[in-house]
Each structure stands twice: as C-alpha cells, then as structure tokens.
C-alpha positions in Angstrom: 0.1 -0.1 -0.2 2.6 2.4 1.0 4.7 1.5 -2.2 1.5 2.1 -4.5 0.9 5.6 -2.6 4.3 6.9 -3.2 4.0 6.0 -6.8 0.9 7.6 -7.2 2.3 11.0 -5.7 5.3 11.0 -8.0 4.7 13.5 -10.9 6.0 13.1 -14.3 8.0 16.1 -13.7 9.8 14.5 -10.8 10.5 11.4 -12.9 12.3 13.7 -15.5 14.4 15.4 -12.6 17.1 12.6 -12.9 17.0 12.8 -16.6 17.6 16.5 -16.5 20.5 16.0 -14.0 22.0 13.5 -16.4 22.0 15.9 -19.1 23.6 18.7 -17.3 26.5 16.1 -16.5 26.8 15.3 -20.2 26.9 18.9 -21.2 29.8 19.2 -18.6 31.0 17.9 -15.3 32.1 21.7 -14.2 31.5 25.5 -15.1 34.8 26.8 -15.1 33.5 30.4 -16.1 31.1 30.8 -13.3 33.9 29.7 -10.9 36.3 32.1 -12.3 33.7 34.9 -11.8 33.0 34.0 -8.2 36.8 34.1 -7.5 37.2 37.2 -9.3 34.5 38.8 -6.9 36.0 37.2 -3.8 39.7 38.2 -4.3 38.4 41.9 -5.5 36.4 42.1 -2.0 39.4 40.6 0.1 41.8 43.1 -1.7 39.3 46.1 -0.8 39.2 44.8 2.9 43.0 44.5 3.0 43.5 48.0 1.5 41.2 49.4 4.3 37.7 49.4 3.1 35.0 48.3 5.7 34.0 44.9 5.3 30.2 45.3 5.9 29.5 49.0 4.9 32.1 50.5 2.5 31.8 54.3 2.1 31.3 55.6 -1.3 34.6 57.2 -1.7 36.2 53.7 -1.3 33.8 52.2 -3.7 34.6 54.9 -6.3 38.5 54.5 -5.7 37.9 50.6 -6.5 36.0 51.1 -9.7 32.3 51.7 -9.0 30.1 53.1 -11.7 29.5 56.8 -10.8 28.2 59.5 -13.4 30.9 62.3 -13.3 33.7 59.5 -13.4 32.2 57.0 -16.0 31.5 59.5 -18.4 34.9 61.4 -17.9 37.0 59.0 -20.0 36.6 56.2 -17.5 34.2 53.9 -19.2 35.9 50.9 -18.0 34.0 51.3 -14.7 30.9 50.0 -16.6 32.5 46.5 -16.3 34.6 46.8 -13.2 31.5 47.7 -11.1 30.1 44.3 -11.9 32.7 42.8 -9.5 32.6 45.1 -6.7 30.2 44.4 -3.8 29.1 46.8 -0.8 29.5 44.5 1.9 30.1 40.8 2.9 26.4 40.1 3.1 25.8 41.3 -0.7 28.9 39.5 -1.7 28.0 36.0 -0.4 24.4 36.3 -1.4 25.3 37.1 -5.0 27.8 34.4 -5.2 25.3 31.9 -4.0 23.0 33.0 -6.9 25.8 33.0 -9.6 26.6 29.5 -8.7 23.0 28.2 -9.0 22.4 30.1 -12.2 25.9 29.8 -13.8 26.4 26.2 -13.4 23.2 25.6 -15.5 23.5 28.2 -18.0 27.2 27.9 -18.7 26.4 24.3 -19.7 23.4 25.3 -21.7 25.2 28.3 -23.8 28.9 27.3 -23.7 31.7 28.9 -22.0 32.1 31.8 -24.5 28.4 32.2 -24.8 28.0 32.5 -21.1 30.9 34.6 -20.5 29.5 37.3 -23.4 26.1 37.2 -21.7 27.4 37.9 -18.2 29.7 40.6 -19.3 27.4 42.4 -21.8 24.3 42.1 -19.5 26.5 43.8 -16.8 27.4 46.4 -19.5 23.7 47.3 -20.5 22.6 47.2 -16.7 25.3 49.9 -15.9 24.7 52.1 -19.0 20.9 52.3 -18.1 21.7 52.8 -14.3 24.0 55.7 -14.9 21.5 57.3 -17.3 18.6 57.0 -14.8 20.5 57.7 -11.7 23.9 59.5 -12.6 24.6 60.7 -9.2 24.6 57.2 -7.6 27.4 54.9 -6.6 26.6 51.5 -8.4 28.4 48.4 -7.5 28.0 44.6 -7.4 26.9 41.8 -10.0 23.1 42.5 -9.2 22.8 43.5 -13.1 24.4 40.6 -14.6 22.6 38.3 -12.2 19.4 39.8 -13.4 20.5 39.0 -16.8 21.2 35.4 -15.9 17.6 35.2 -14.4 16.3 36.6 -17.7 18.3 34.4 -19.9 17.1 31.2 -18.0 13.5 32.7 -18.4 14.3 32.9 -22.1 15.5 29.5 -22.4 12.4 27.9 -20.7 10.2 29.9 -23.0 12.0 29.0 -26.3 12.9 25.5 -25.3 10.0 24.4 -23.1 9.7 21.3 -21.1 13.7 20.9 -21.0 13.9 22.2 -17.4 11.6 20.1 -15.1 9.8 22.4 -12.5 11.2 20.6 -9.6 14.8 21.6 -10.8 13.4 25.3 -11.1 12.2 25.0 -7.6 15.9 24.4 -6.5 16.4 28.0 -7.5 13.5 29.5 -5.8 15.2 30.2 -2.4 18.4 31.8 -3.6 16.5 34.0 -6.0 14.3 35.5 -3.3 17.1 36.0 -1.0 19.2 37.7 -3.6 16.1 40.2 -4.3 15.4 40.6 -0.8 19.0 41.5 0.1 19.8 43.7 -3.0 16.5 45.5 -2.9 16.7 45.9 1.0 20.2 47.2 0.8 19.3 49.6 -2.1 16.5 51.1 -0.1 18.6 51.4 3.2 21.5 52.9 1.5 19.3 54.9 -0.9 20.7 53.3 -4.0 17.7 51.8 -5.3 18.8 50.7 -8.9 15.6 49.8 -10.1 16.4 50.6 -13.8 19.6 48.9 -13.7 18.1 45.5 -12.4 15.0 45.6 -14.9 17.6 46.5 -18.0 19.9 43.5 -16.9 16.7 41.2 -16.9 15.7 42.6 -20.4 19.1 42.3 -21.8 19.6 38.9 -20.2 16.3 37.6 -22.0 17.2 39.1 -25.3 20.8 37.1 -25.0 18.9 33.9 -23.8 16.8 34.0 -26.8 19.8 34.3 -29.1 21.7 31.6 -27.5 19.1 29.0 -26.4 18.6 25.5 -28.2 17.6 22.2 -27.4 19.9 19.7 -25.9 21.9 17.7 -28.5 21.0 20.0 -31.4 24.3 22.3 -30.8 26.9 22.3 -33.6 29.9 24.3 -33.6 29.1 26.4 -36.7 25.7 27.3 -35.2 27.3 28.0 -31.8 29.9 30.1 -33.4 27.2 32.2 -35.2 25.1 32.4 -32.1 28.1 33.9 -30.1 29.0 36.2 -32.8 25.5 37.6 -32.9 25.6 38.2 -29.2 29.1 39.8 -29.3 27.8 42.1 -32.2 24.8 43.1 -30.0 27.4 43.9 -27.3 29.6 45.9 -29.6 26.6 47.9 -30.9 25.9 48.9 -27.2 29.5 49.7 -26.4 29.3 51.9 -29.5 26.1 53.5 -28.8 26.7 53.8 -25.0 28.6 57.3 -25.3 25.6 58.8 -27.2 23.2 57.1 -24.9 24.8 58.7 -21.7 23.8 62.3 -20.9 26.1 63.3 -18.1 24.9 65.8 -15.5 27.1 68.7 -16.0 26.1 70.0 -12.5 27.6 66.7 -10.9 30.6 66.9 -13.1 31.4 70.3 -12.3 31.0 69.5 -8.5 33.8 66.8 -9.0 36.0 69.5 -10.7 35.2 71.7 -7.7 36.3 68.9 -5.2 39.5 68.5 -7.2 40.4 72.2 -7.1 39.8 72.6 -3.6 41.9 69.8 -2.7 44.7 71.5 -4.6 44.1 74.9 -3.3 44.1 73.4 0.1 47.6 71.8 -0.2 48.8 75.2 -1.9 47.7 77.2 0.9 49.2 74.9 3.6 52.6 74.8 1.7 52.7 78.3 1.4 51.8 78.9 5.0 54.8 76.7 5.8 57.2 78.6 3.4 56.2 81.8 5.0 56.7 80.6 8.5 60.1 79.1 7.8 58.9 75.7 8.4 60.1 74.5 4.9 62.5 75.7 2.2 61.9 76.7 -1.2 62.9 73.2 -2.6 60.5 71.5 -0.4 57.7 74.0 -1.4 58.2 73.4 -5.1 58.3 69.7 -4.6 54.7 69.9 -2.7 53.7 71.8 -5.6 54.7 69.2 -8.2 53.4 66.3 -5.9 50.2 67.5 -4.2 49.1 70.6 -6.0 49.3 70.4 -9.7 48.2 66.9 -10.2 44.6 67.5 -8.9 44.6 70.7 -10.6 45.4 69.3 -13.9 42.9 66.6 -13.6 40.1 69.1 -12.7 41.2 71.1 -15.6 41.2 68.1 -17.8 37.5 67.3 -16.6 36.6 70.7 -17.3 37.8 70.8 -21.0 35.7 67.6 -21.5 32.7 69.7 -20.2 33.7 72.8 -22.5 33.7 70.5 -25.6 30.0 70.0 -25.2 29.3 73.6 -26.2 27.0 74.6 -23.6 24.7 77.1 -24.5 24.0 80.6 -22.5 25.5 81.3 -19.2 26.6 77.9 -18.4 29.1 78.0 -21.5 30.4 81.2 -20.4 30.8 80.0 -16.4 32.7 76.9 -17.9 34.9 78.8 -20.3 35.9 81.5 -17.5 36.5 78.8 -15.1 38.9 77.0 -17.5 40.7 79.9 -18.3 41.1 80.9 -14.8 42.5 77.4 -14.0 45.2 77.6 -16.7 46.5 81.1 -15.7 46.5 79.9 -11.8 48.5 76.8 -13.0 50.9 79.2 -15.0 51.2 81.3 -11.9 52.3 78.5 -9.7 54.9 77.3 -12.1 56.3 80.8 -12.4 56.4 81.0 -8.6 58.1 77.6 -8.5 60.7 78.8 -11.0 61.4 82.2 -9.4 61.7 80.6 -5.9 64.5 78.2 -7.5 66.1 81.1 -9.1 65.8 83.6 -6.5 64.3 86.0 -9.4 62.1 88.8 -8.3 61.2 89.4 -12.2 59.7 85.7 -12.0 57.7 86.6 -8.7 56.4 89.6 -10.1 55.0 87.7 -13.2 53.5 85.1 -11.0 51.7 87.5 -8.9 50.4 89.3 -12.1 49.2 85.6 -13.1 47.6 85.1 -9.9 45.7 88.5 -10.2 44.6 87.7 -13.5 43.0 84.3 -12.3 41.3 86.1 -9.4 39.5 88.6 -11.8 38.5 85.6 -14.0 37.2 83.7 -10.8 35.3 86.9 -9.7 33.9 87.3 -13.3 32.6 83.5 -13.2 31.2 83.9 -9.7 29.4 87.0 -10.6 27.9 85.3 -13.8 26.8 82.3 -11.7 25.1 84.4 -9.2 23.2 86.2 -11.7 22.0 83.0 -13.6 21.1 81.5 -10.3 19.0 84.4 -9.2 17.2 84.5 -12.5 16.6 81.0 -12.3 15.1 81.2 -8.8 12.8 84.1 -10.0 11.4 82.1 -12.9 10.7 79.1 -10.5 9.0 81.3 -8.1 7.0 82.8 -11.1 5.9 79.6 -12.4 4.8 78.4 -8.9 3.0 81.6 -8.3 5.2 82.7 -5.4 7.0 85.4 -7.1 8.3 87.9 -4.9 7.2 91.6 -5.3 
C-alpha cells in the first residue's frame, strides 16, 4: 500500500528530474567560467578589505576608488567602470548572497550556452545594466553583480520559454530560495542605502532575456558552426551597445562640475598649507616646489582636464560662459604656480612679479565667473517662483 501511494504521488516532472541532471552532466561536469567569476568577486572584495575598506558597509568614496560606476567619473573617459562595477560589492552579505545565486544559475547556463556564450552574456548584461543605471541615476554609486545576475535570471526565462519542457519544475524550484534571498538582500540594501537601482536591474533582466533568446537551443541540437554564429551575434549586440553607449549617456554637467570643484579645493588647500609653511620657514623653497609638483598640480590638472571635456559639449548661455571663464582661470592659475616655483628656485624677483600678475588675473576671472553664476542662479530662482505663483514683489 505504501509503495502504491508513493508511486501515485510521483509526478511526471519529478520522474524527469534524474534525466535532467544526467543531461547536465553530459553537457559538462564543471562550470569553469562561473567559478572564475566567483573567484574574481571574492579576490576583489578581499583586496578591498585588505586595503582598508569596511568589510560590511564600505563608504562611497572607497567604492569609487575601486571602480564603482559613478556618473561624473564613468562619463569622463573612465568607461571601464561599466564593467569593473560588476565585480565590486557593498559588503560581505551582498557578496555571499550574489555568489550563491551566481553559482546556482551559472552552473546551468554555462552548460546550456557554452563557456564563450555564457561569458559574453554575463559581461554584456552587466554593461547594459550599468549604462541604463547611470542614465537613470547619474549621481548614484553603483556596484555589485546585481545587473548581470538579473541578466542570468532573464536568460533562464528565455531558455525555458524558447525550449519548453527541458527544465522540469522541480529543478526550477531549486533556484527559488536563492532568487528570493537575492532580491530581498539587494533591494533591501538599495532602499537602506538610498541606492535603489531599479532601472539597472530591469534592464539587466531585459538584456539577459534577449541574450537568452539568441543563445538558446535544445540539448543535443548544438553544432560548432551554429554556436559560433550565436556567439558572434551576441558579441555584435554587445559591440553595438558599446559604440552607442556614449551617445546614450547624457552626463549631468552640474555633478561633473561638482567633481571639478572637489579637485580644485584639494589642490588649493595643499597650496595654501605649503605656502603658509614656506612663509613661516617651516619648509624651504625646494620642499615647497616639491609639494607643488606632487600634491598641488596633479589634482589641478585632473580638474582642468575634466573641465575641458565639459567645455567641448558647447554648452549654451551662461553655463557655457561660466565653464569658459573657469577653465581660463584654472590655466592662468597653474601658470602662476609654475612661475612662482621657477622664481623661488632661481631667486628671481622678475619671475615672482610675473607670478603675482598671473595670480591676480586668475582671481579676476574667478570673480567674473562667480558673478555670472550668481546672476544665473537668481534668474533661475525668479523664474521658478513665478511659475509656482510665489514670485516676490
């Protein structure tokens, strides 16, 4: 009686589970690319912690230093952040949960799609998710493999839709717990840290579904020429995404200008400190020049380079004039510092006078830019108040 009852409660899907597991073993006994991605994620996290980053709640500045996706940096000749952000995690909990899910989905999909196809799917999904995320939330600091993992979920959905019946329901149930924990941890952390990257997740899901449609086929139907064609098509989609990415992104000029100001203040603070030490005879002229070369001019040049990138966008109206005046002021001030350094080493009064003249010119340009910015701000506030019906008399 017991034997009959057990047989009656065994569904056809349960009976197909051993066959599915056997098929997986035939496709490959191991998923090396998945294991490699997990190893990279863990090594990066350990390196971050060894470098002084908090193991549970890393600061935004630390994440940006290690390659997080951040609008003002990514859109300023640092597009590599779109991929490096996929291997950075905001704490141990997120790391462990994401690797659990990566292994669950990866060991299947790498066998379904092949090593090359799976690699392309993972990386290009991460690229797409980060592109959309930075367009949607340019001021956010975006990290972790959440986008690529959403892509794997979408790819598996595409596989099950295009090749129905291959993956039995009991096998899919194995993924349920990991998927819900993954969603809970990542969404919960995003809300807690005010980094809710909904569009990045959804775009990863959508691009993964598209990639899954390209790569999916029944077991036993794969041929090398066909697999090469599928992989090439997915790579072509990724190349198109990479080429169109810069045109898709519309960086927030205000945010980037804020990054420029941070670098400027860093350089100005270092200069003022060194200059005070020089005047107080705490350091000599040679030491002062060394500080200029090592701590003042490098961040100043980086800020100048970013401002040149902004100026090439040909901003209209007061914004363009402010950028132009600020850029000119920065160049003149850098010249004044270089003249000052030369005059100190050569003990040249004429050089010191030229440096002072350049410094005065830079101050004048800064005053013009500040006046223009103040006027633009007042006009903007007046228009906003007028539209809201609260204009001042």
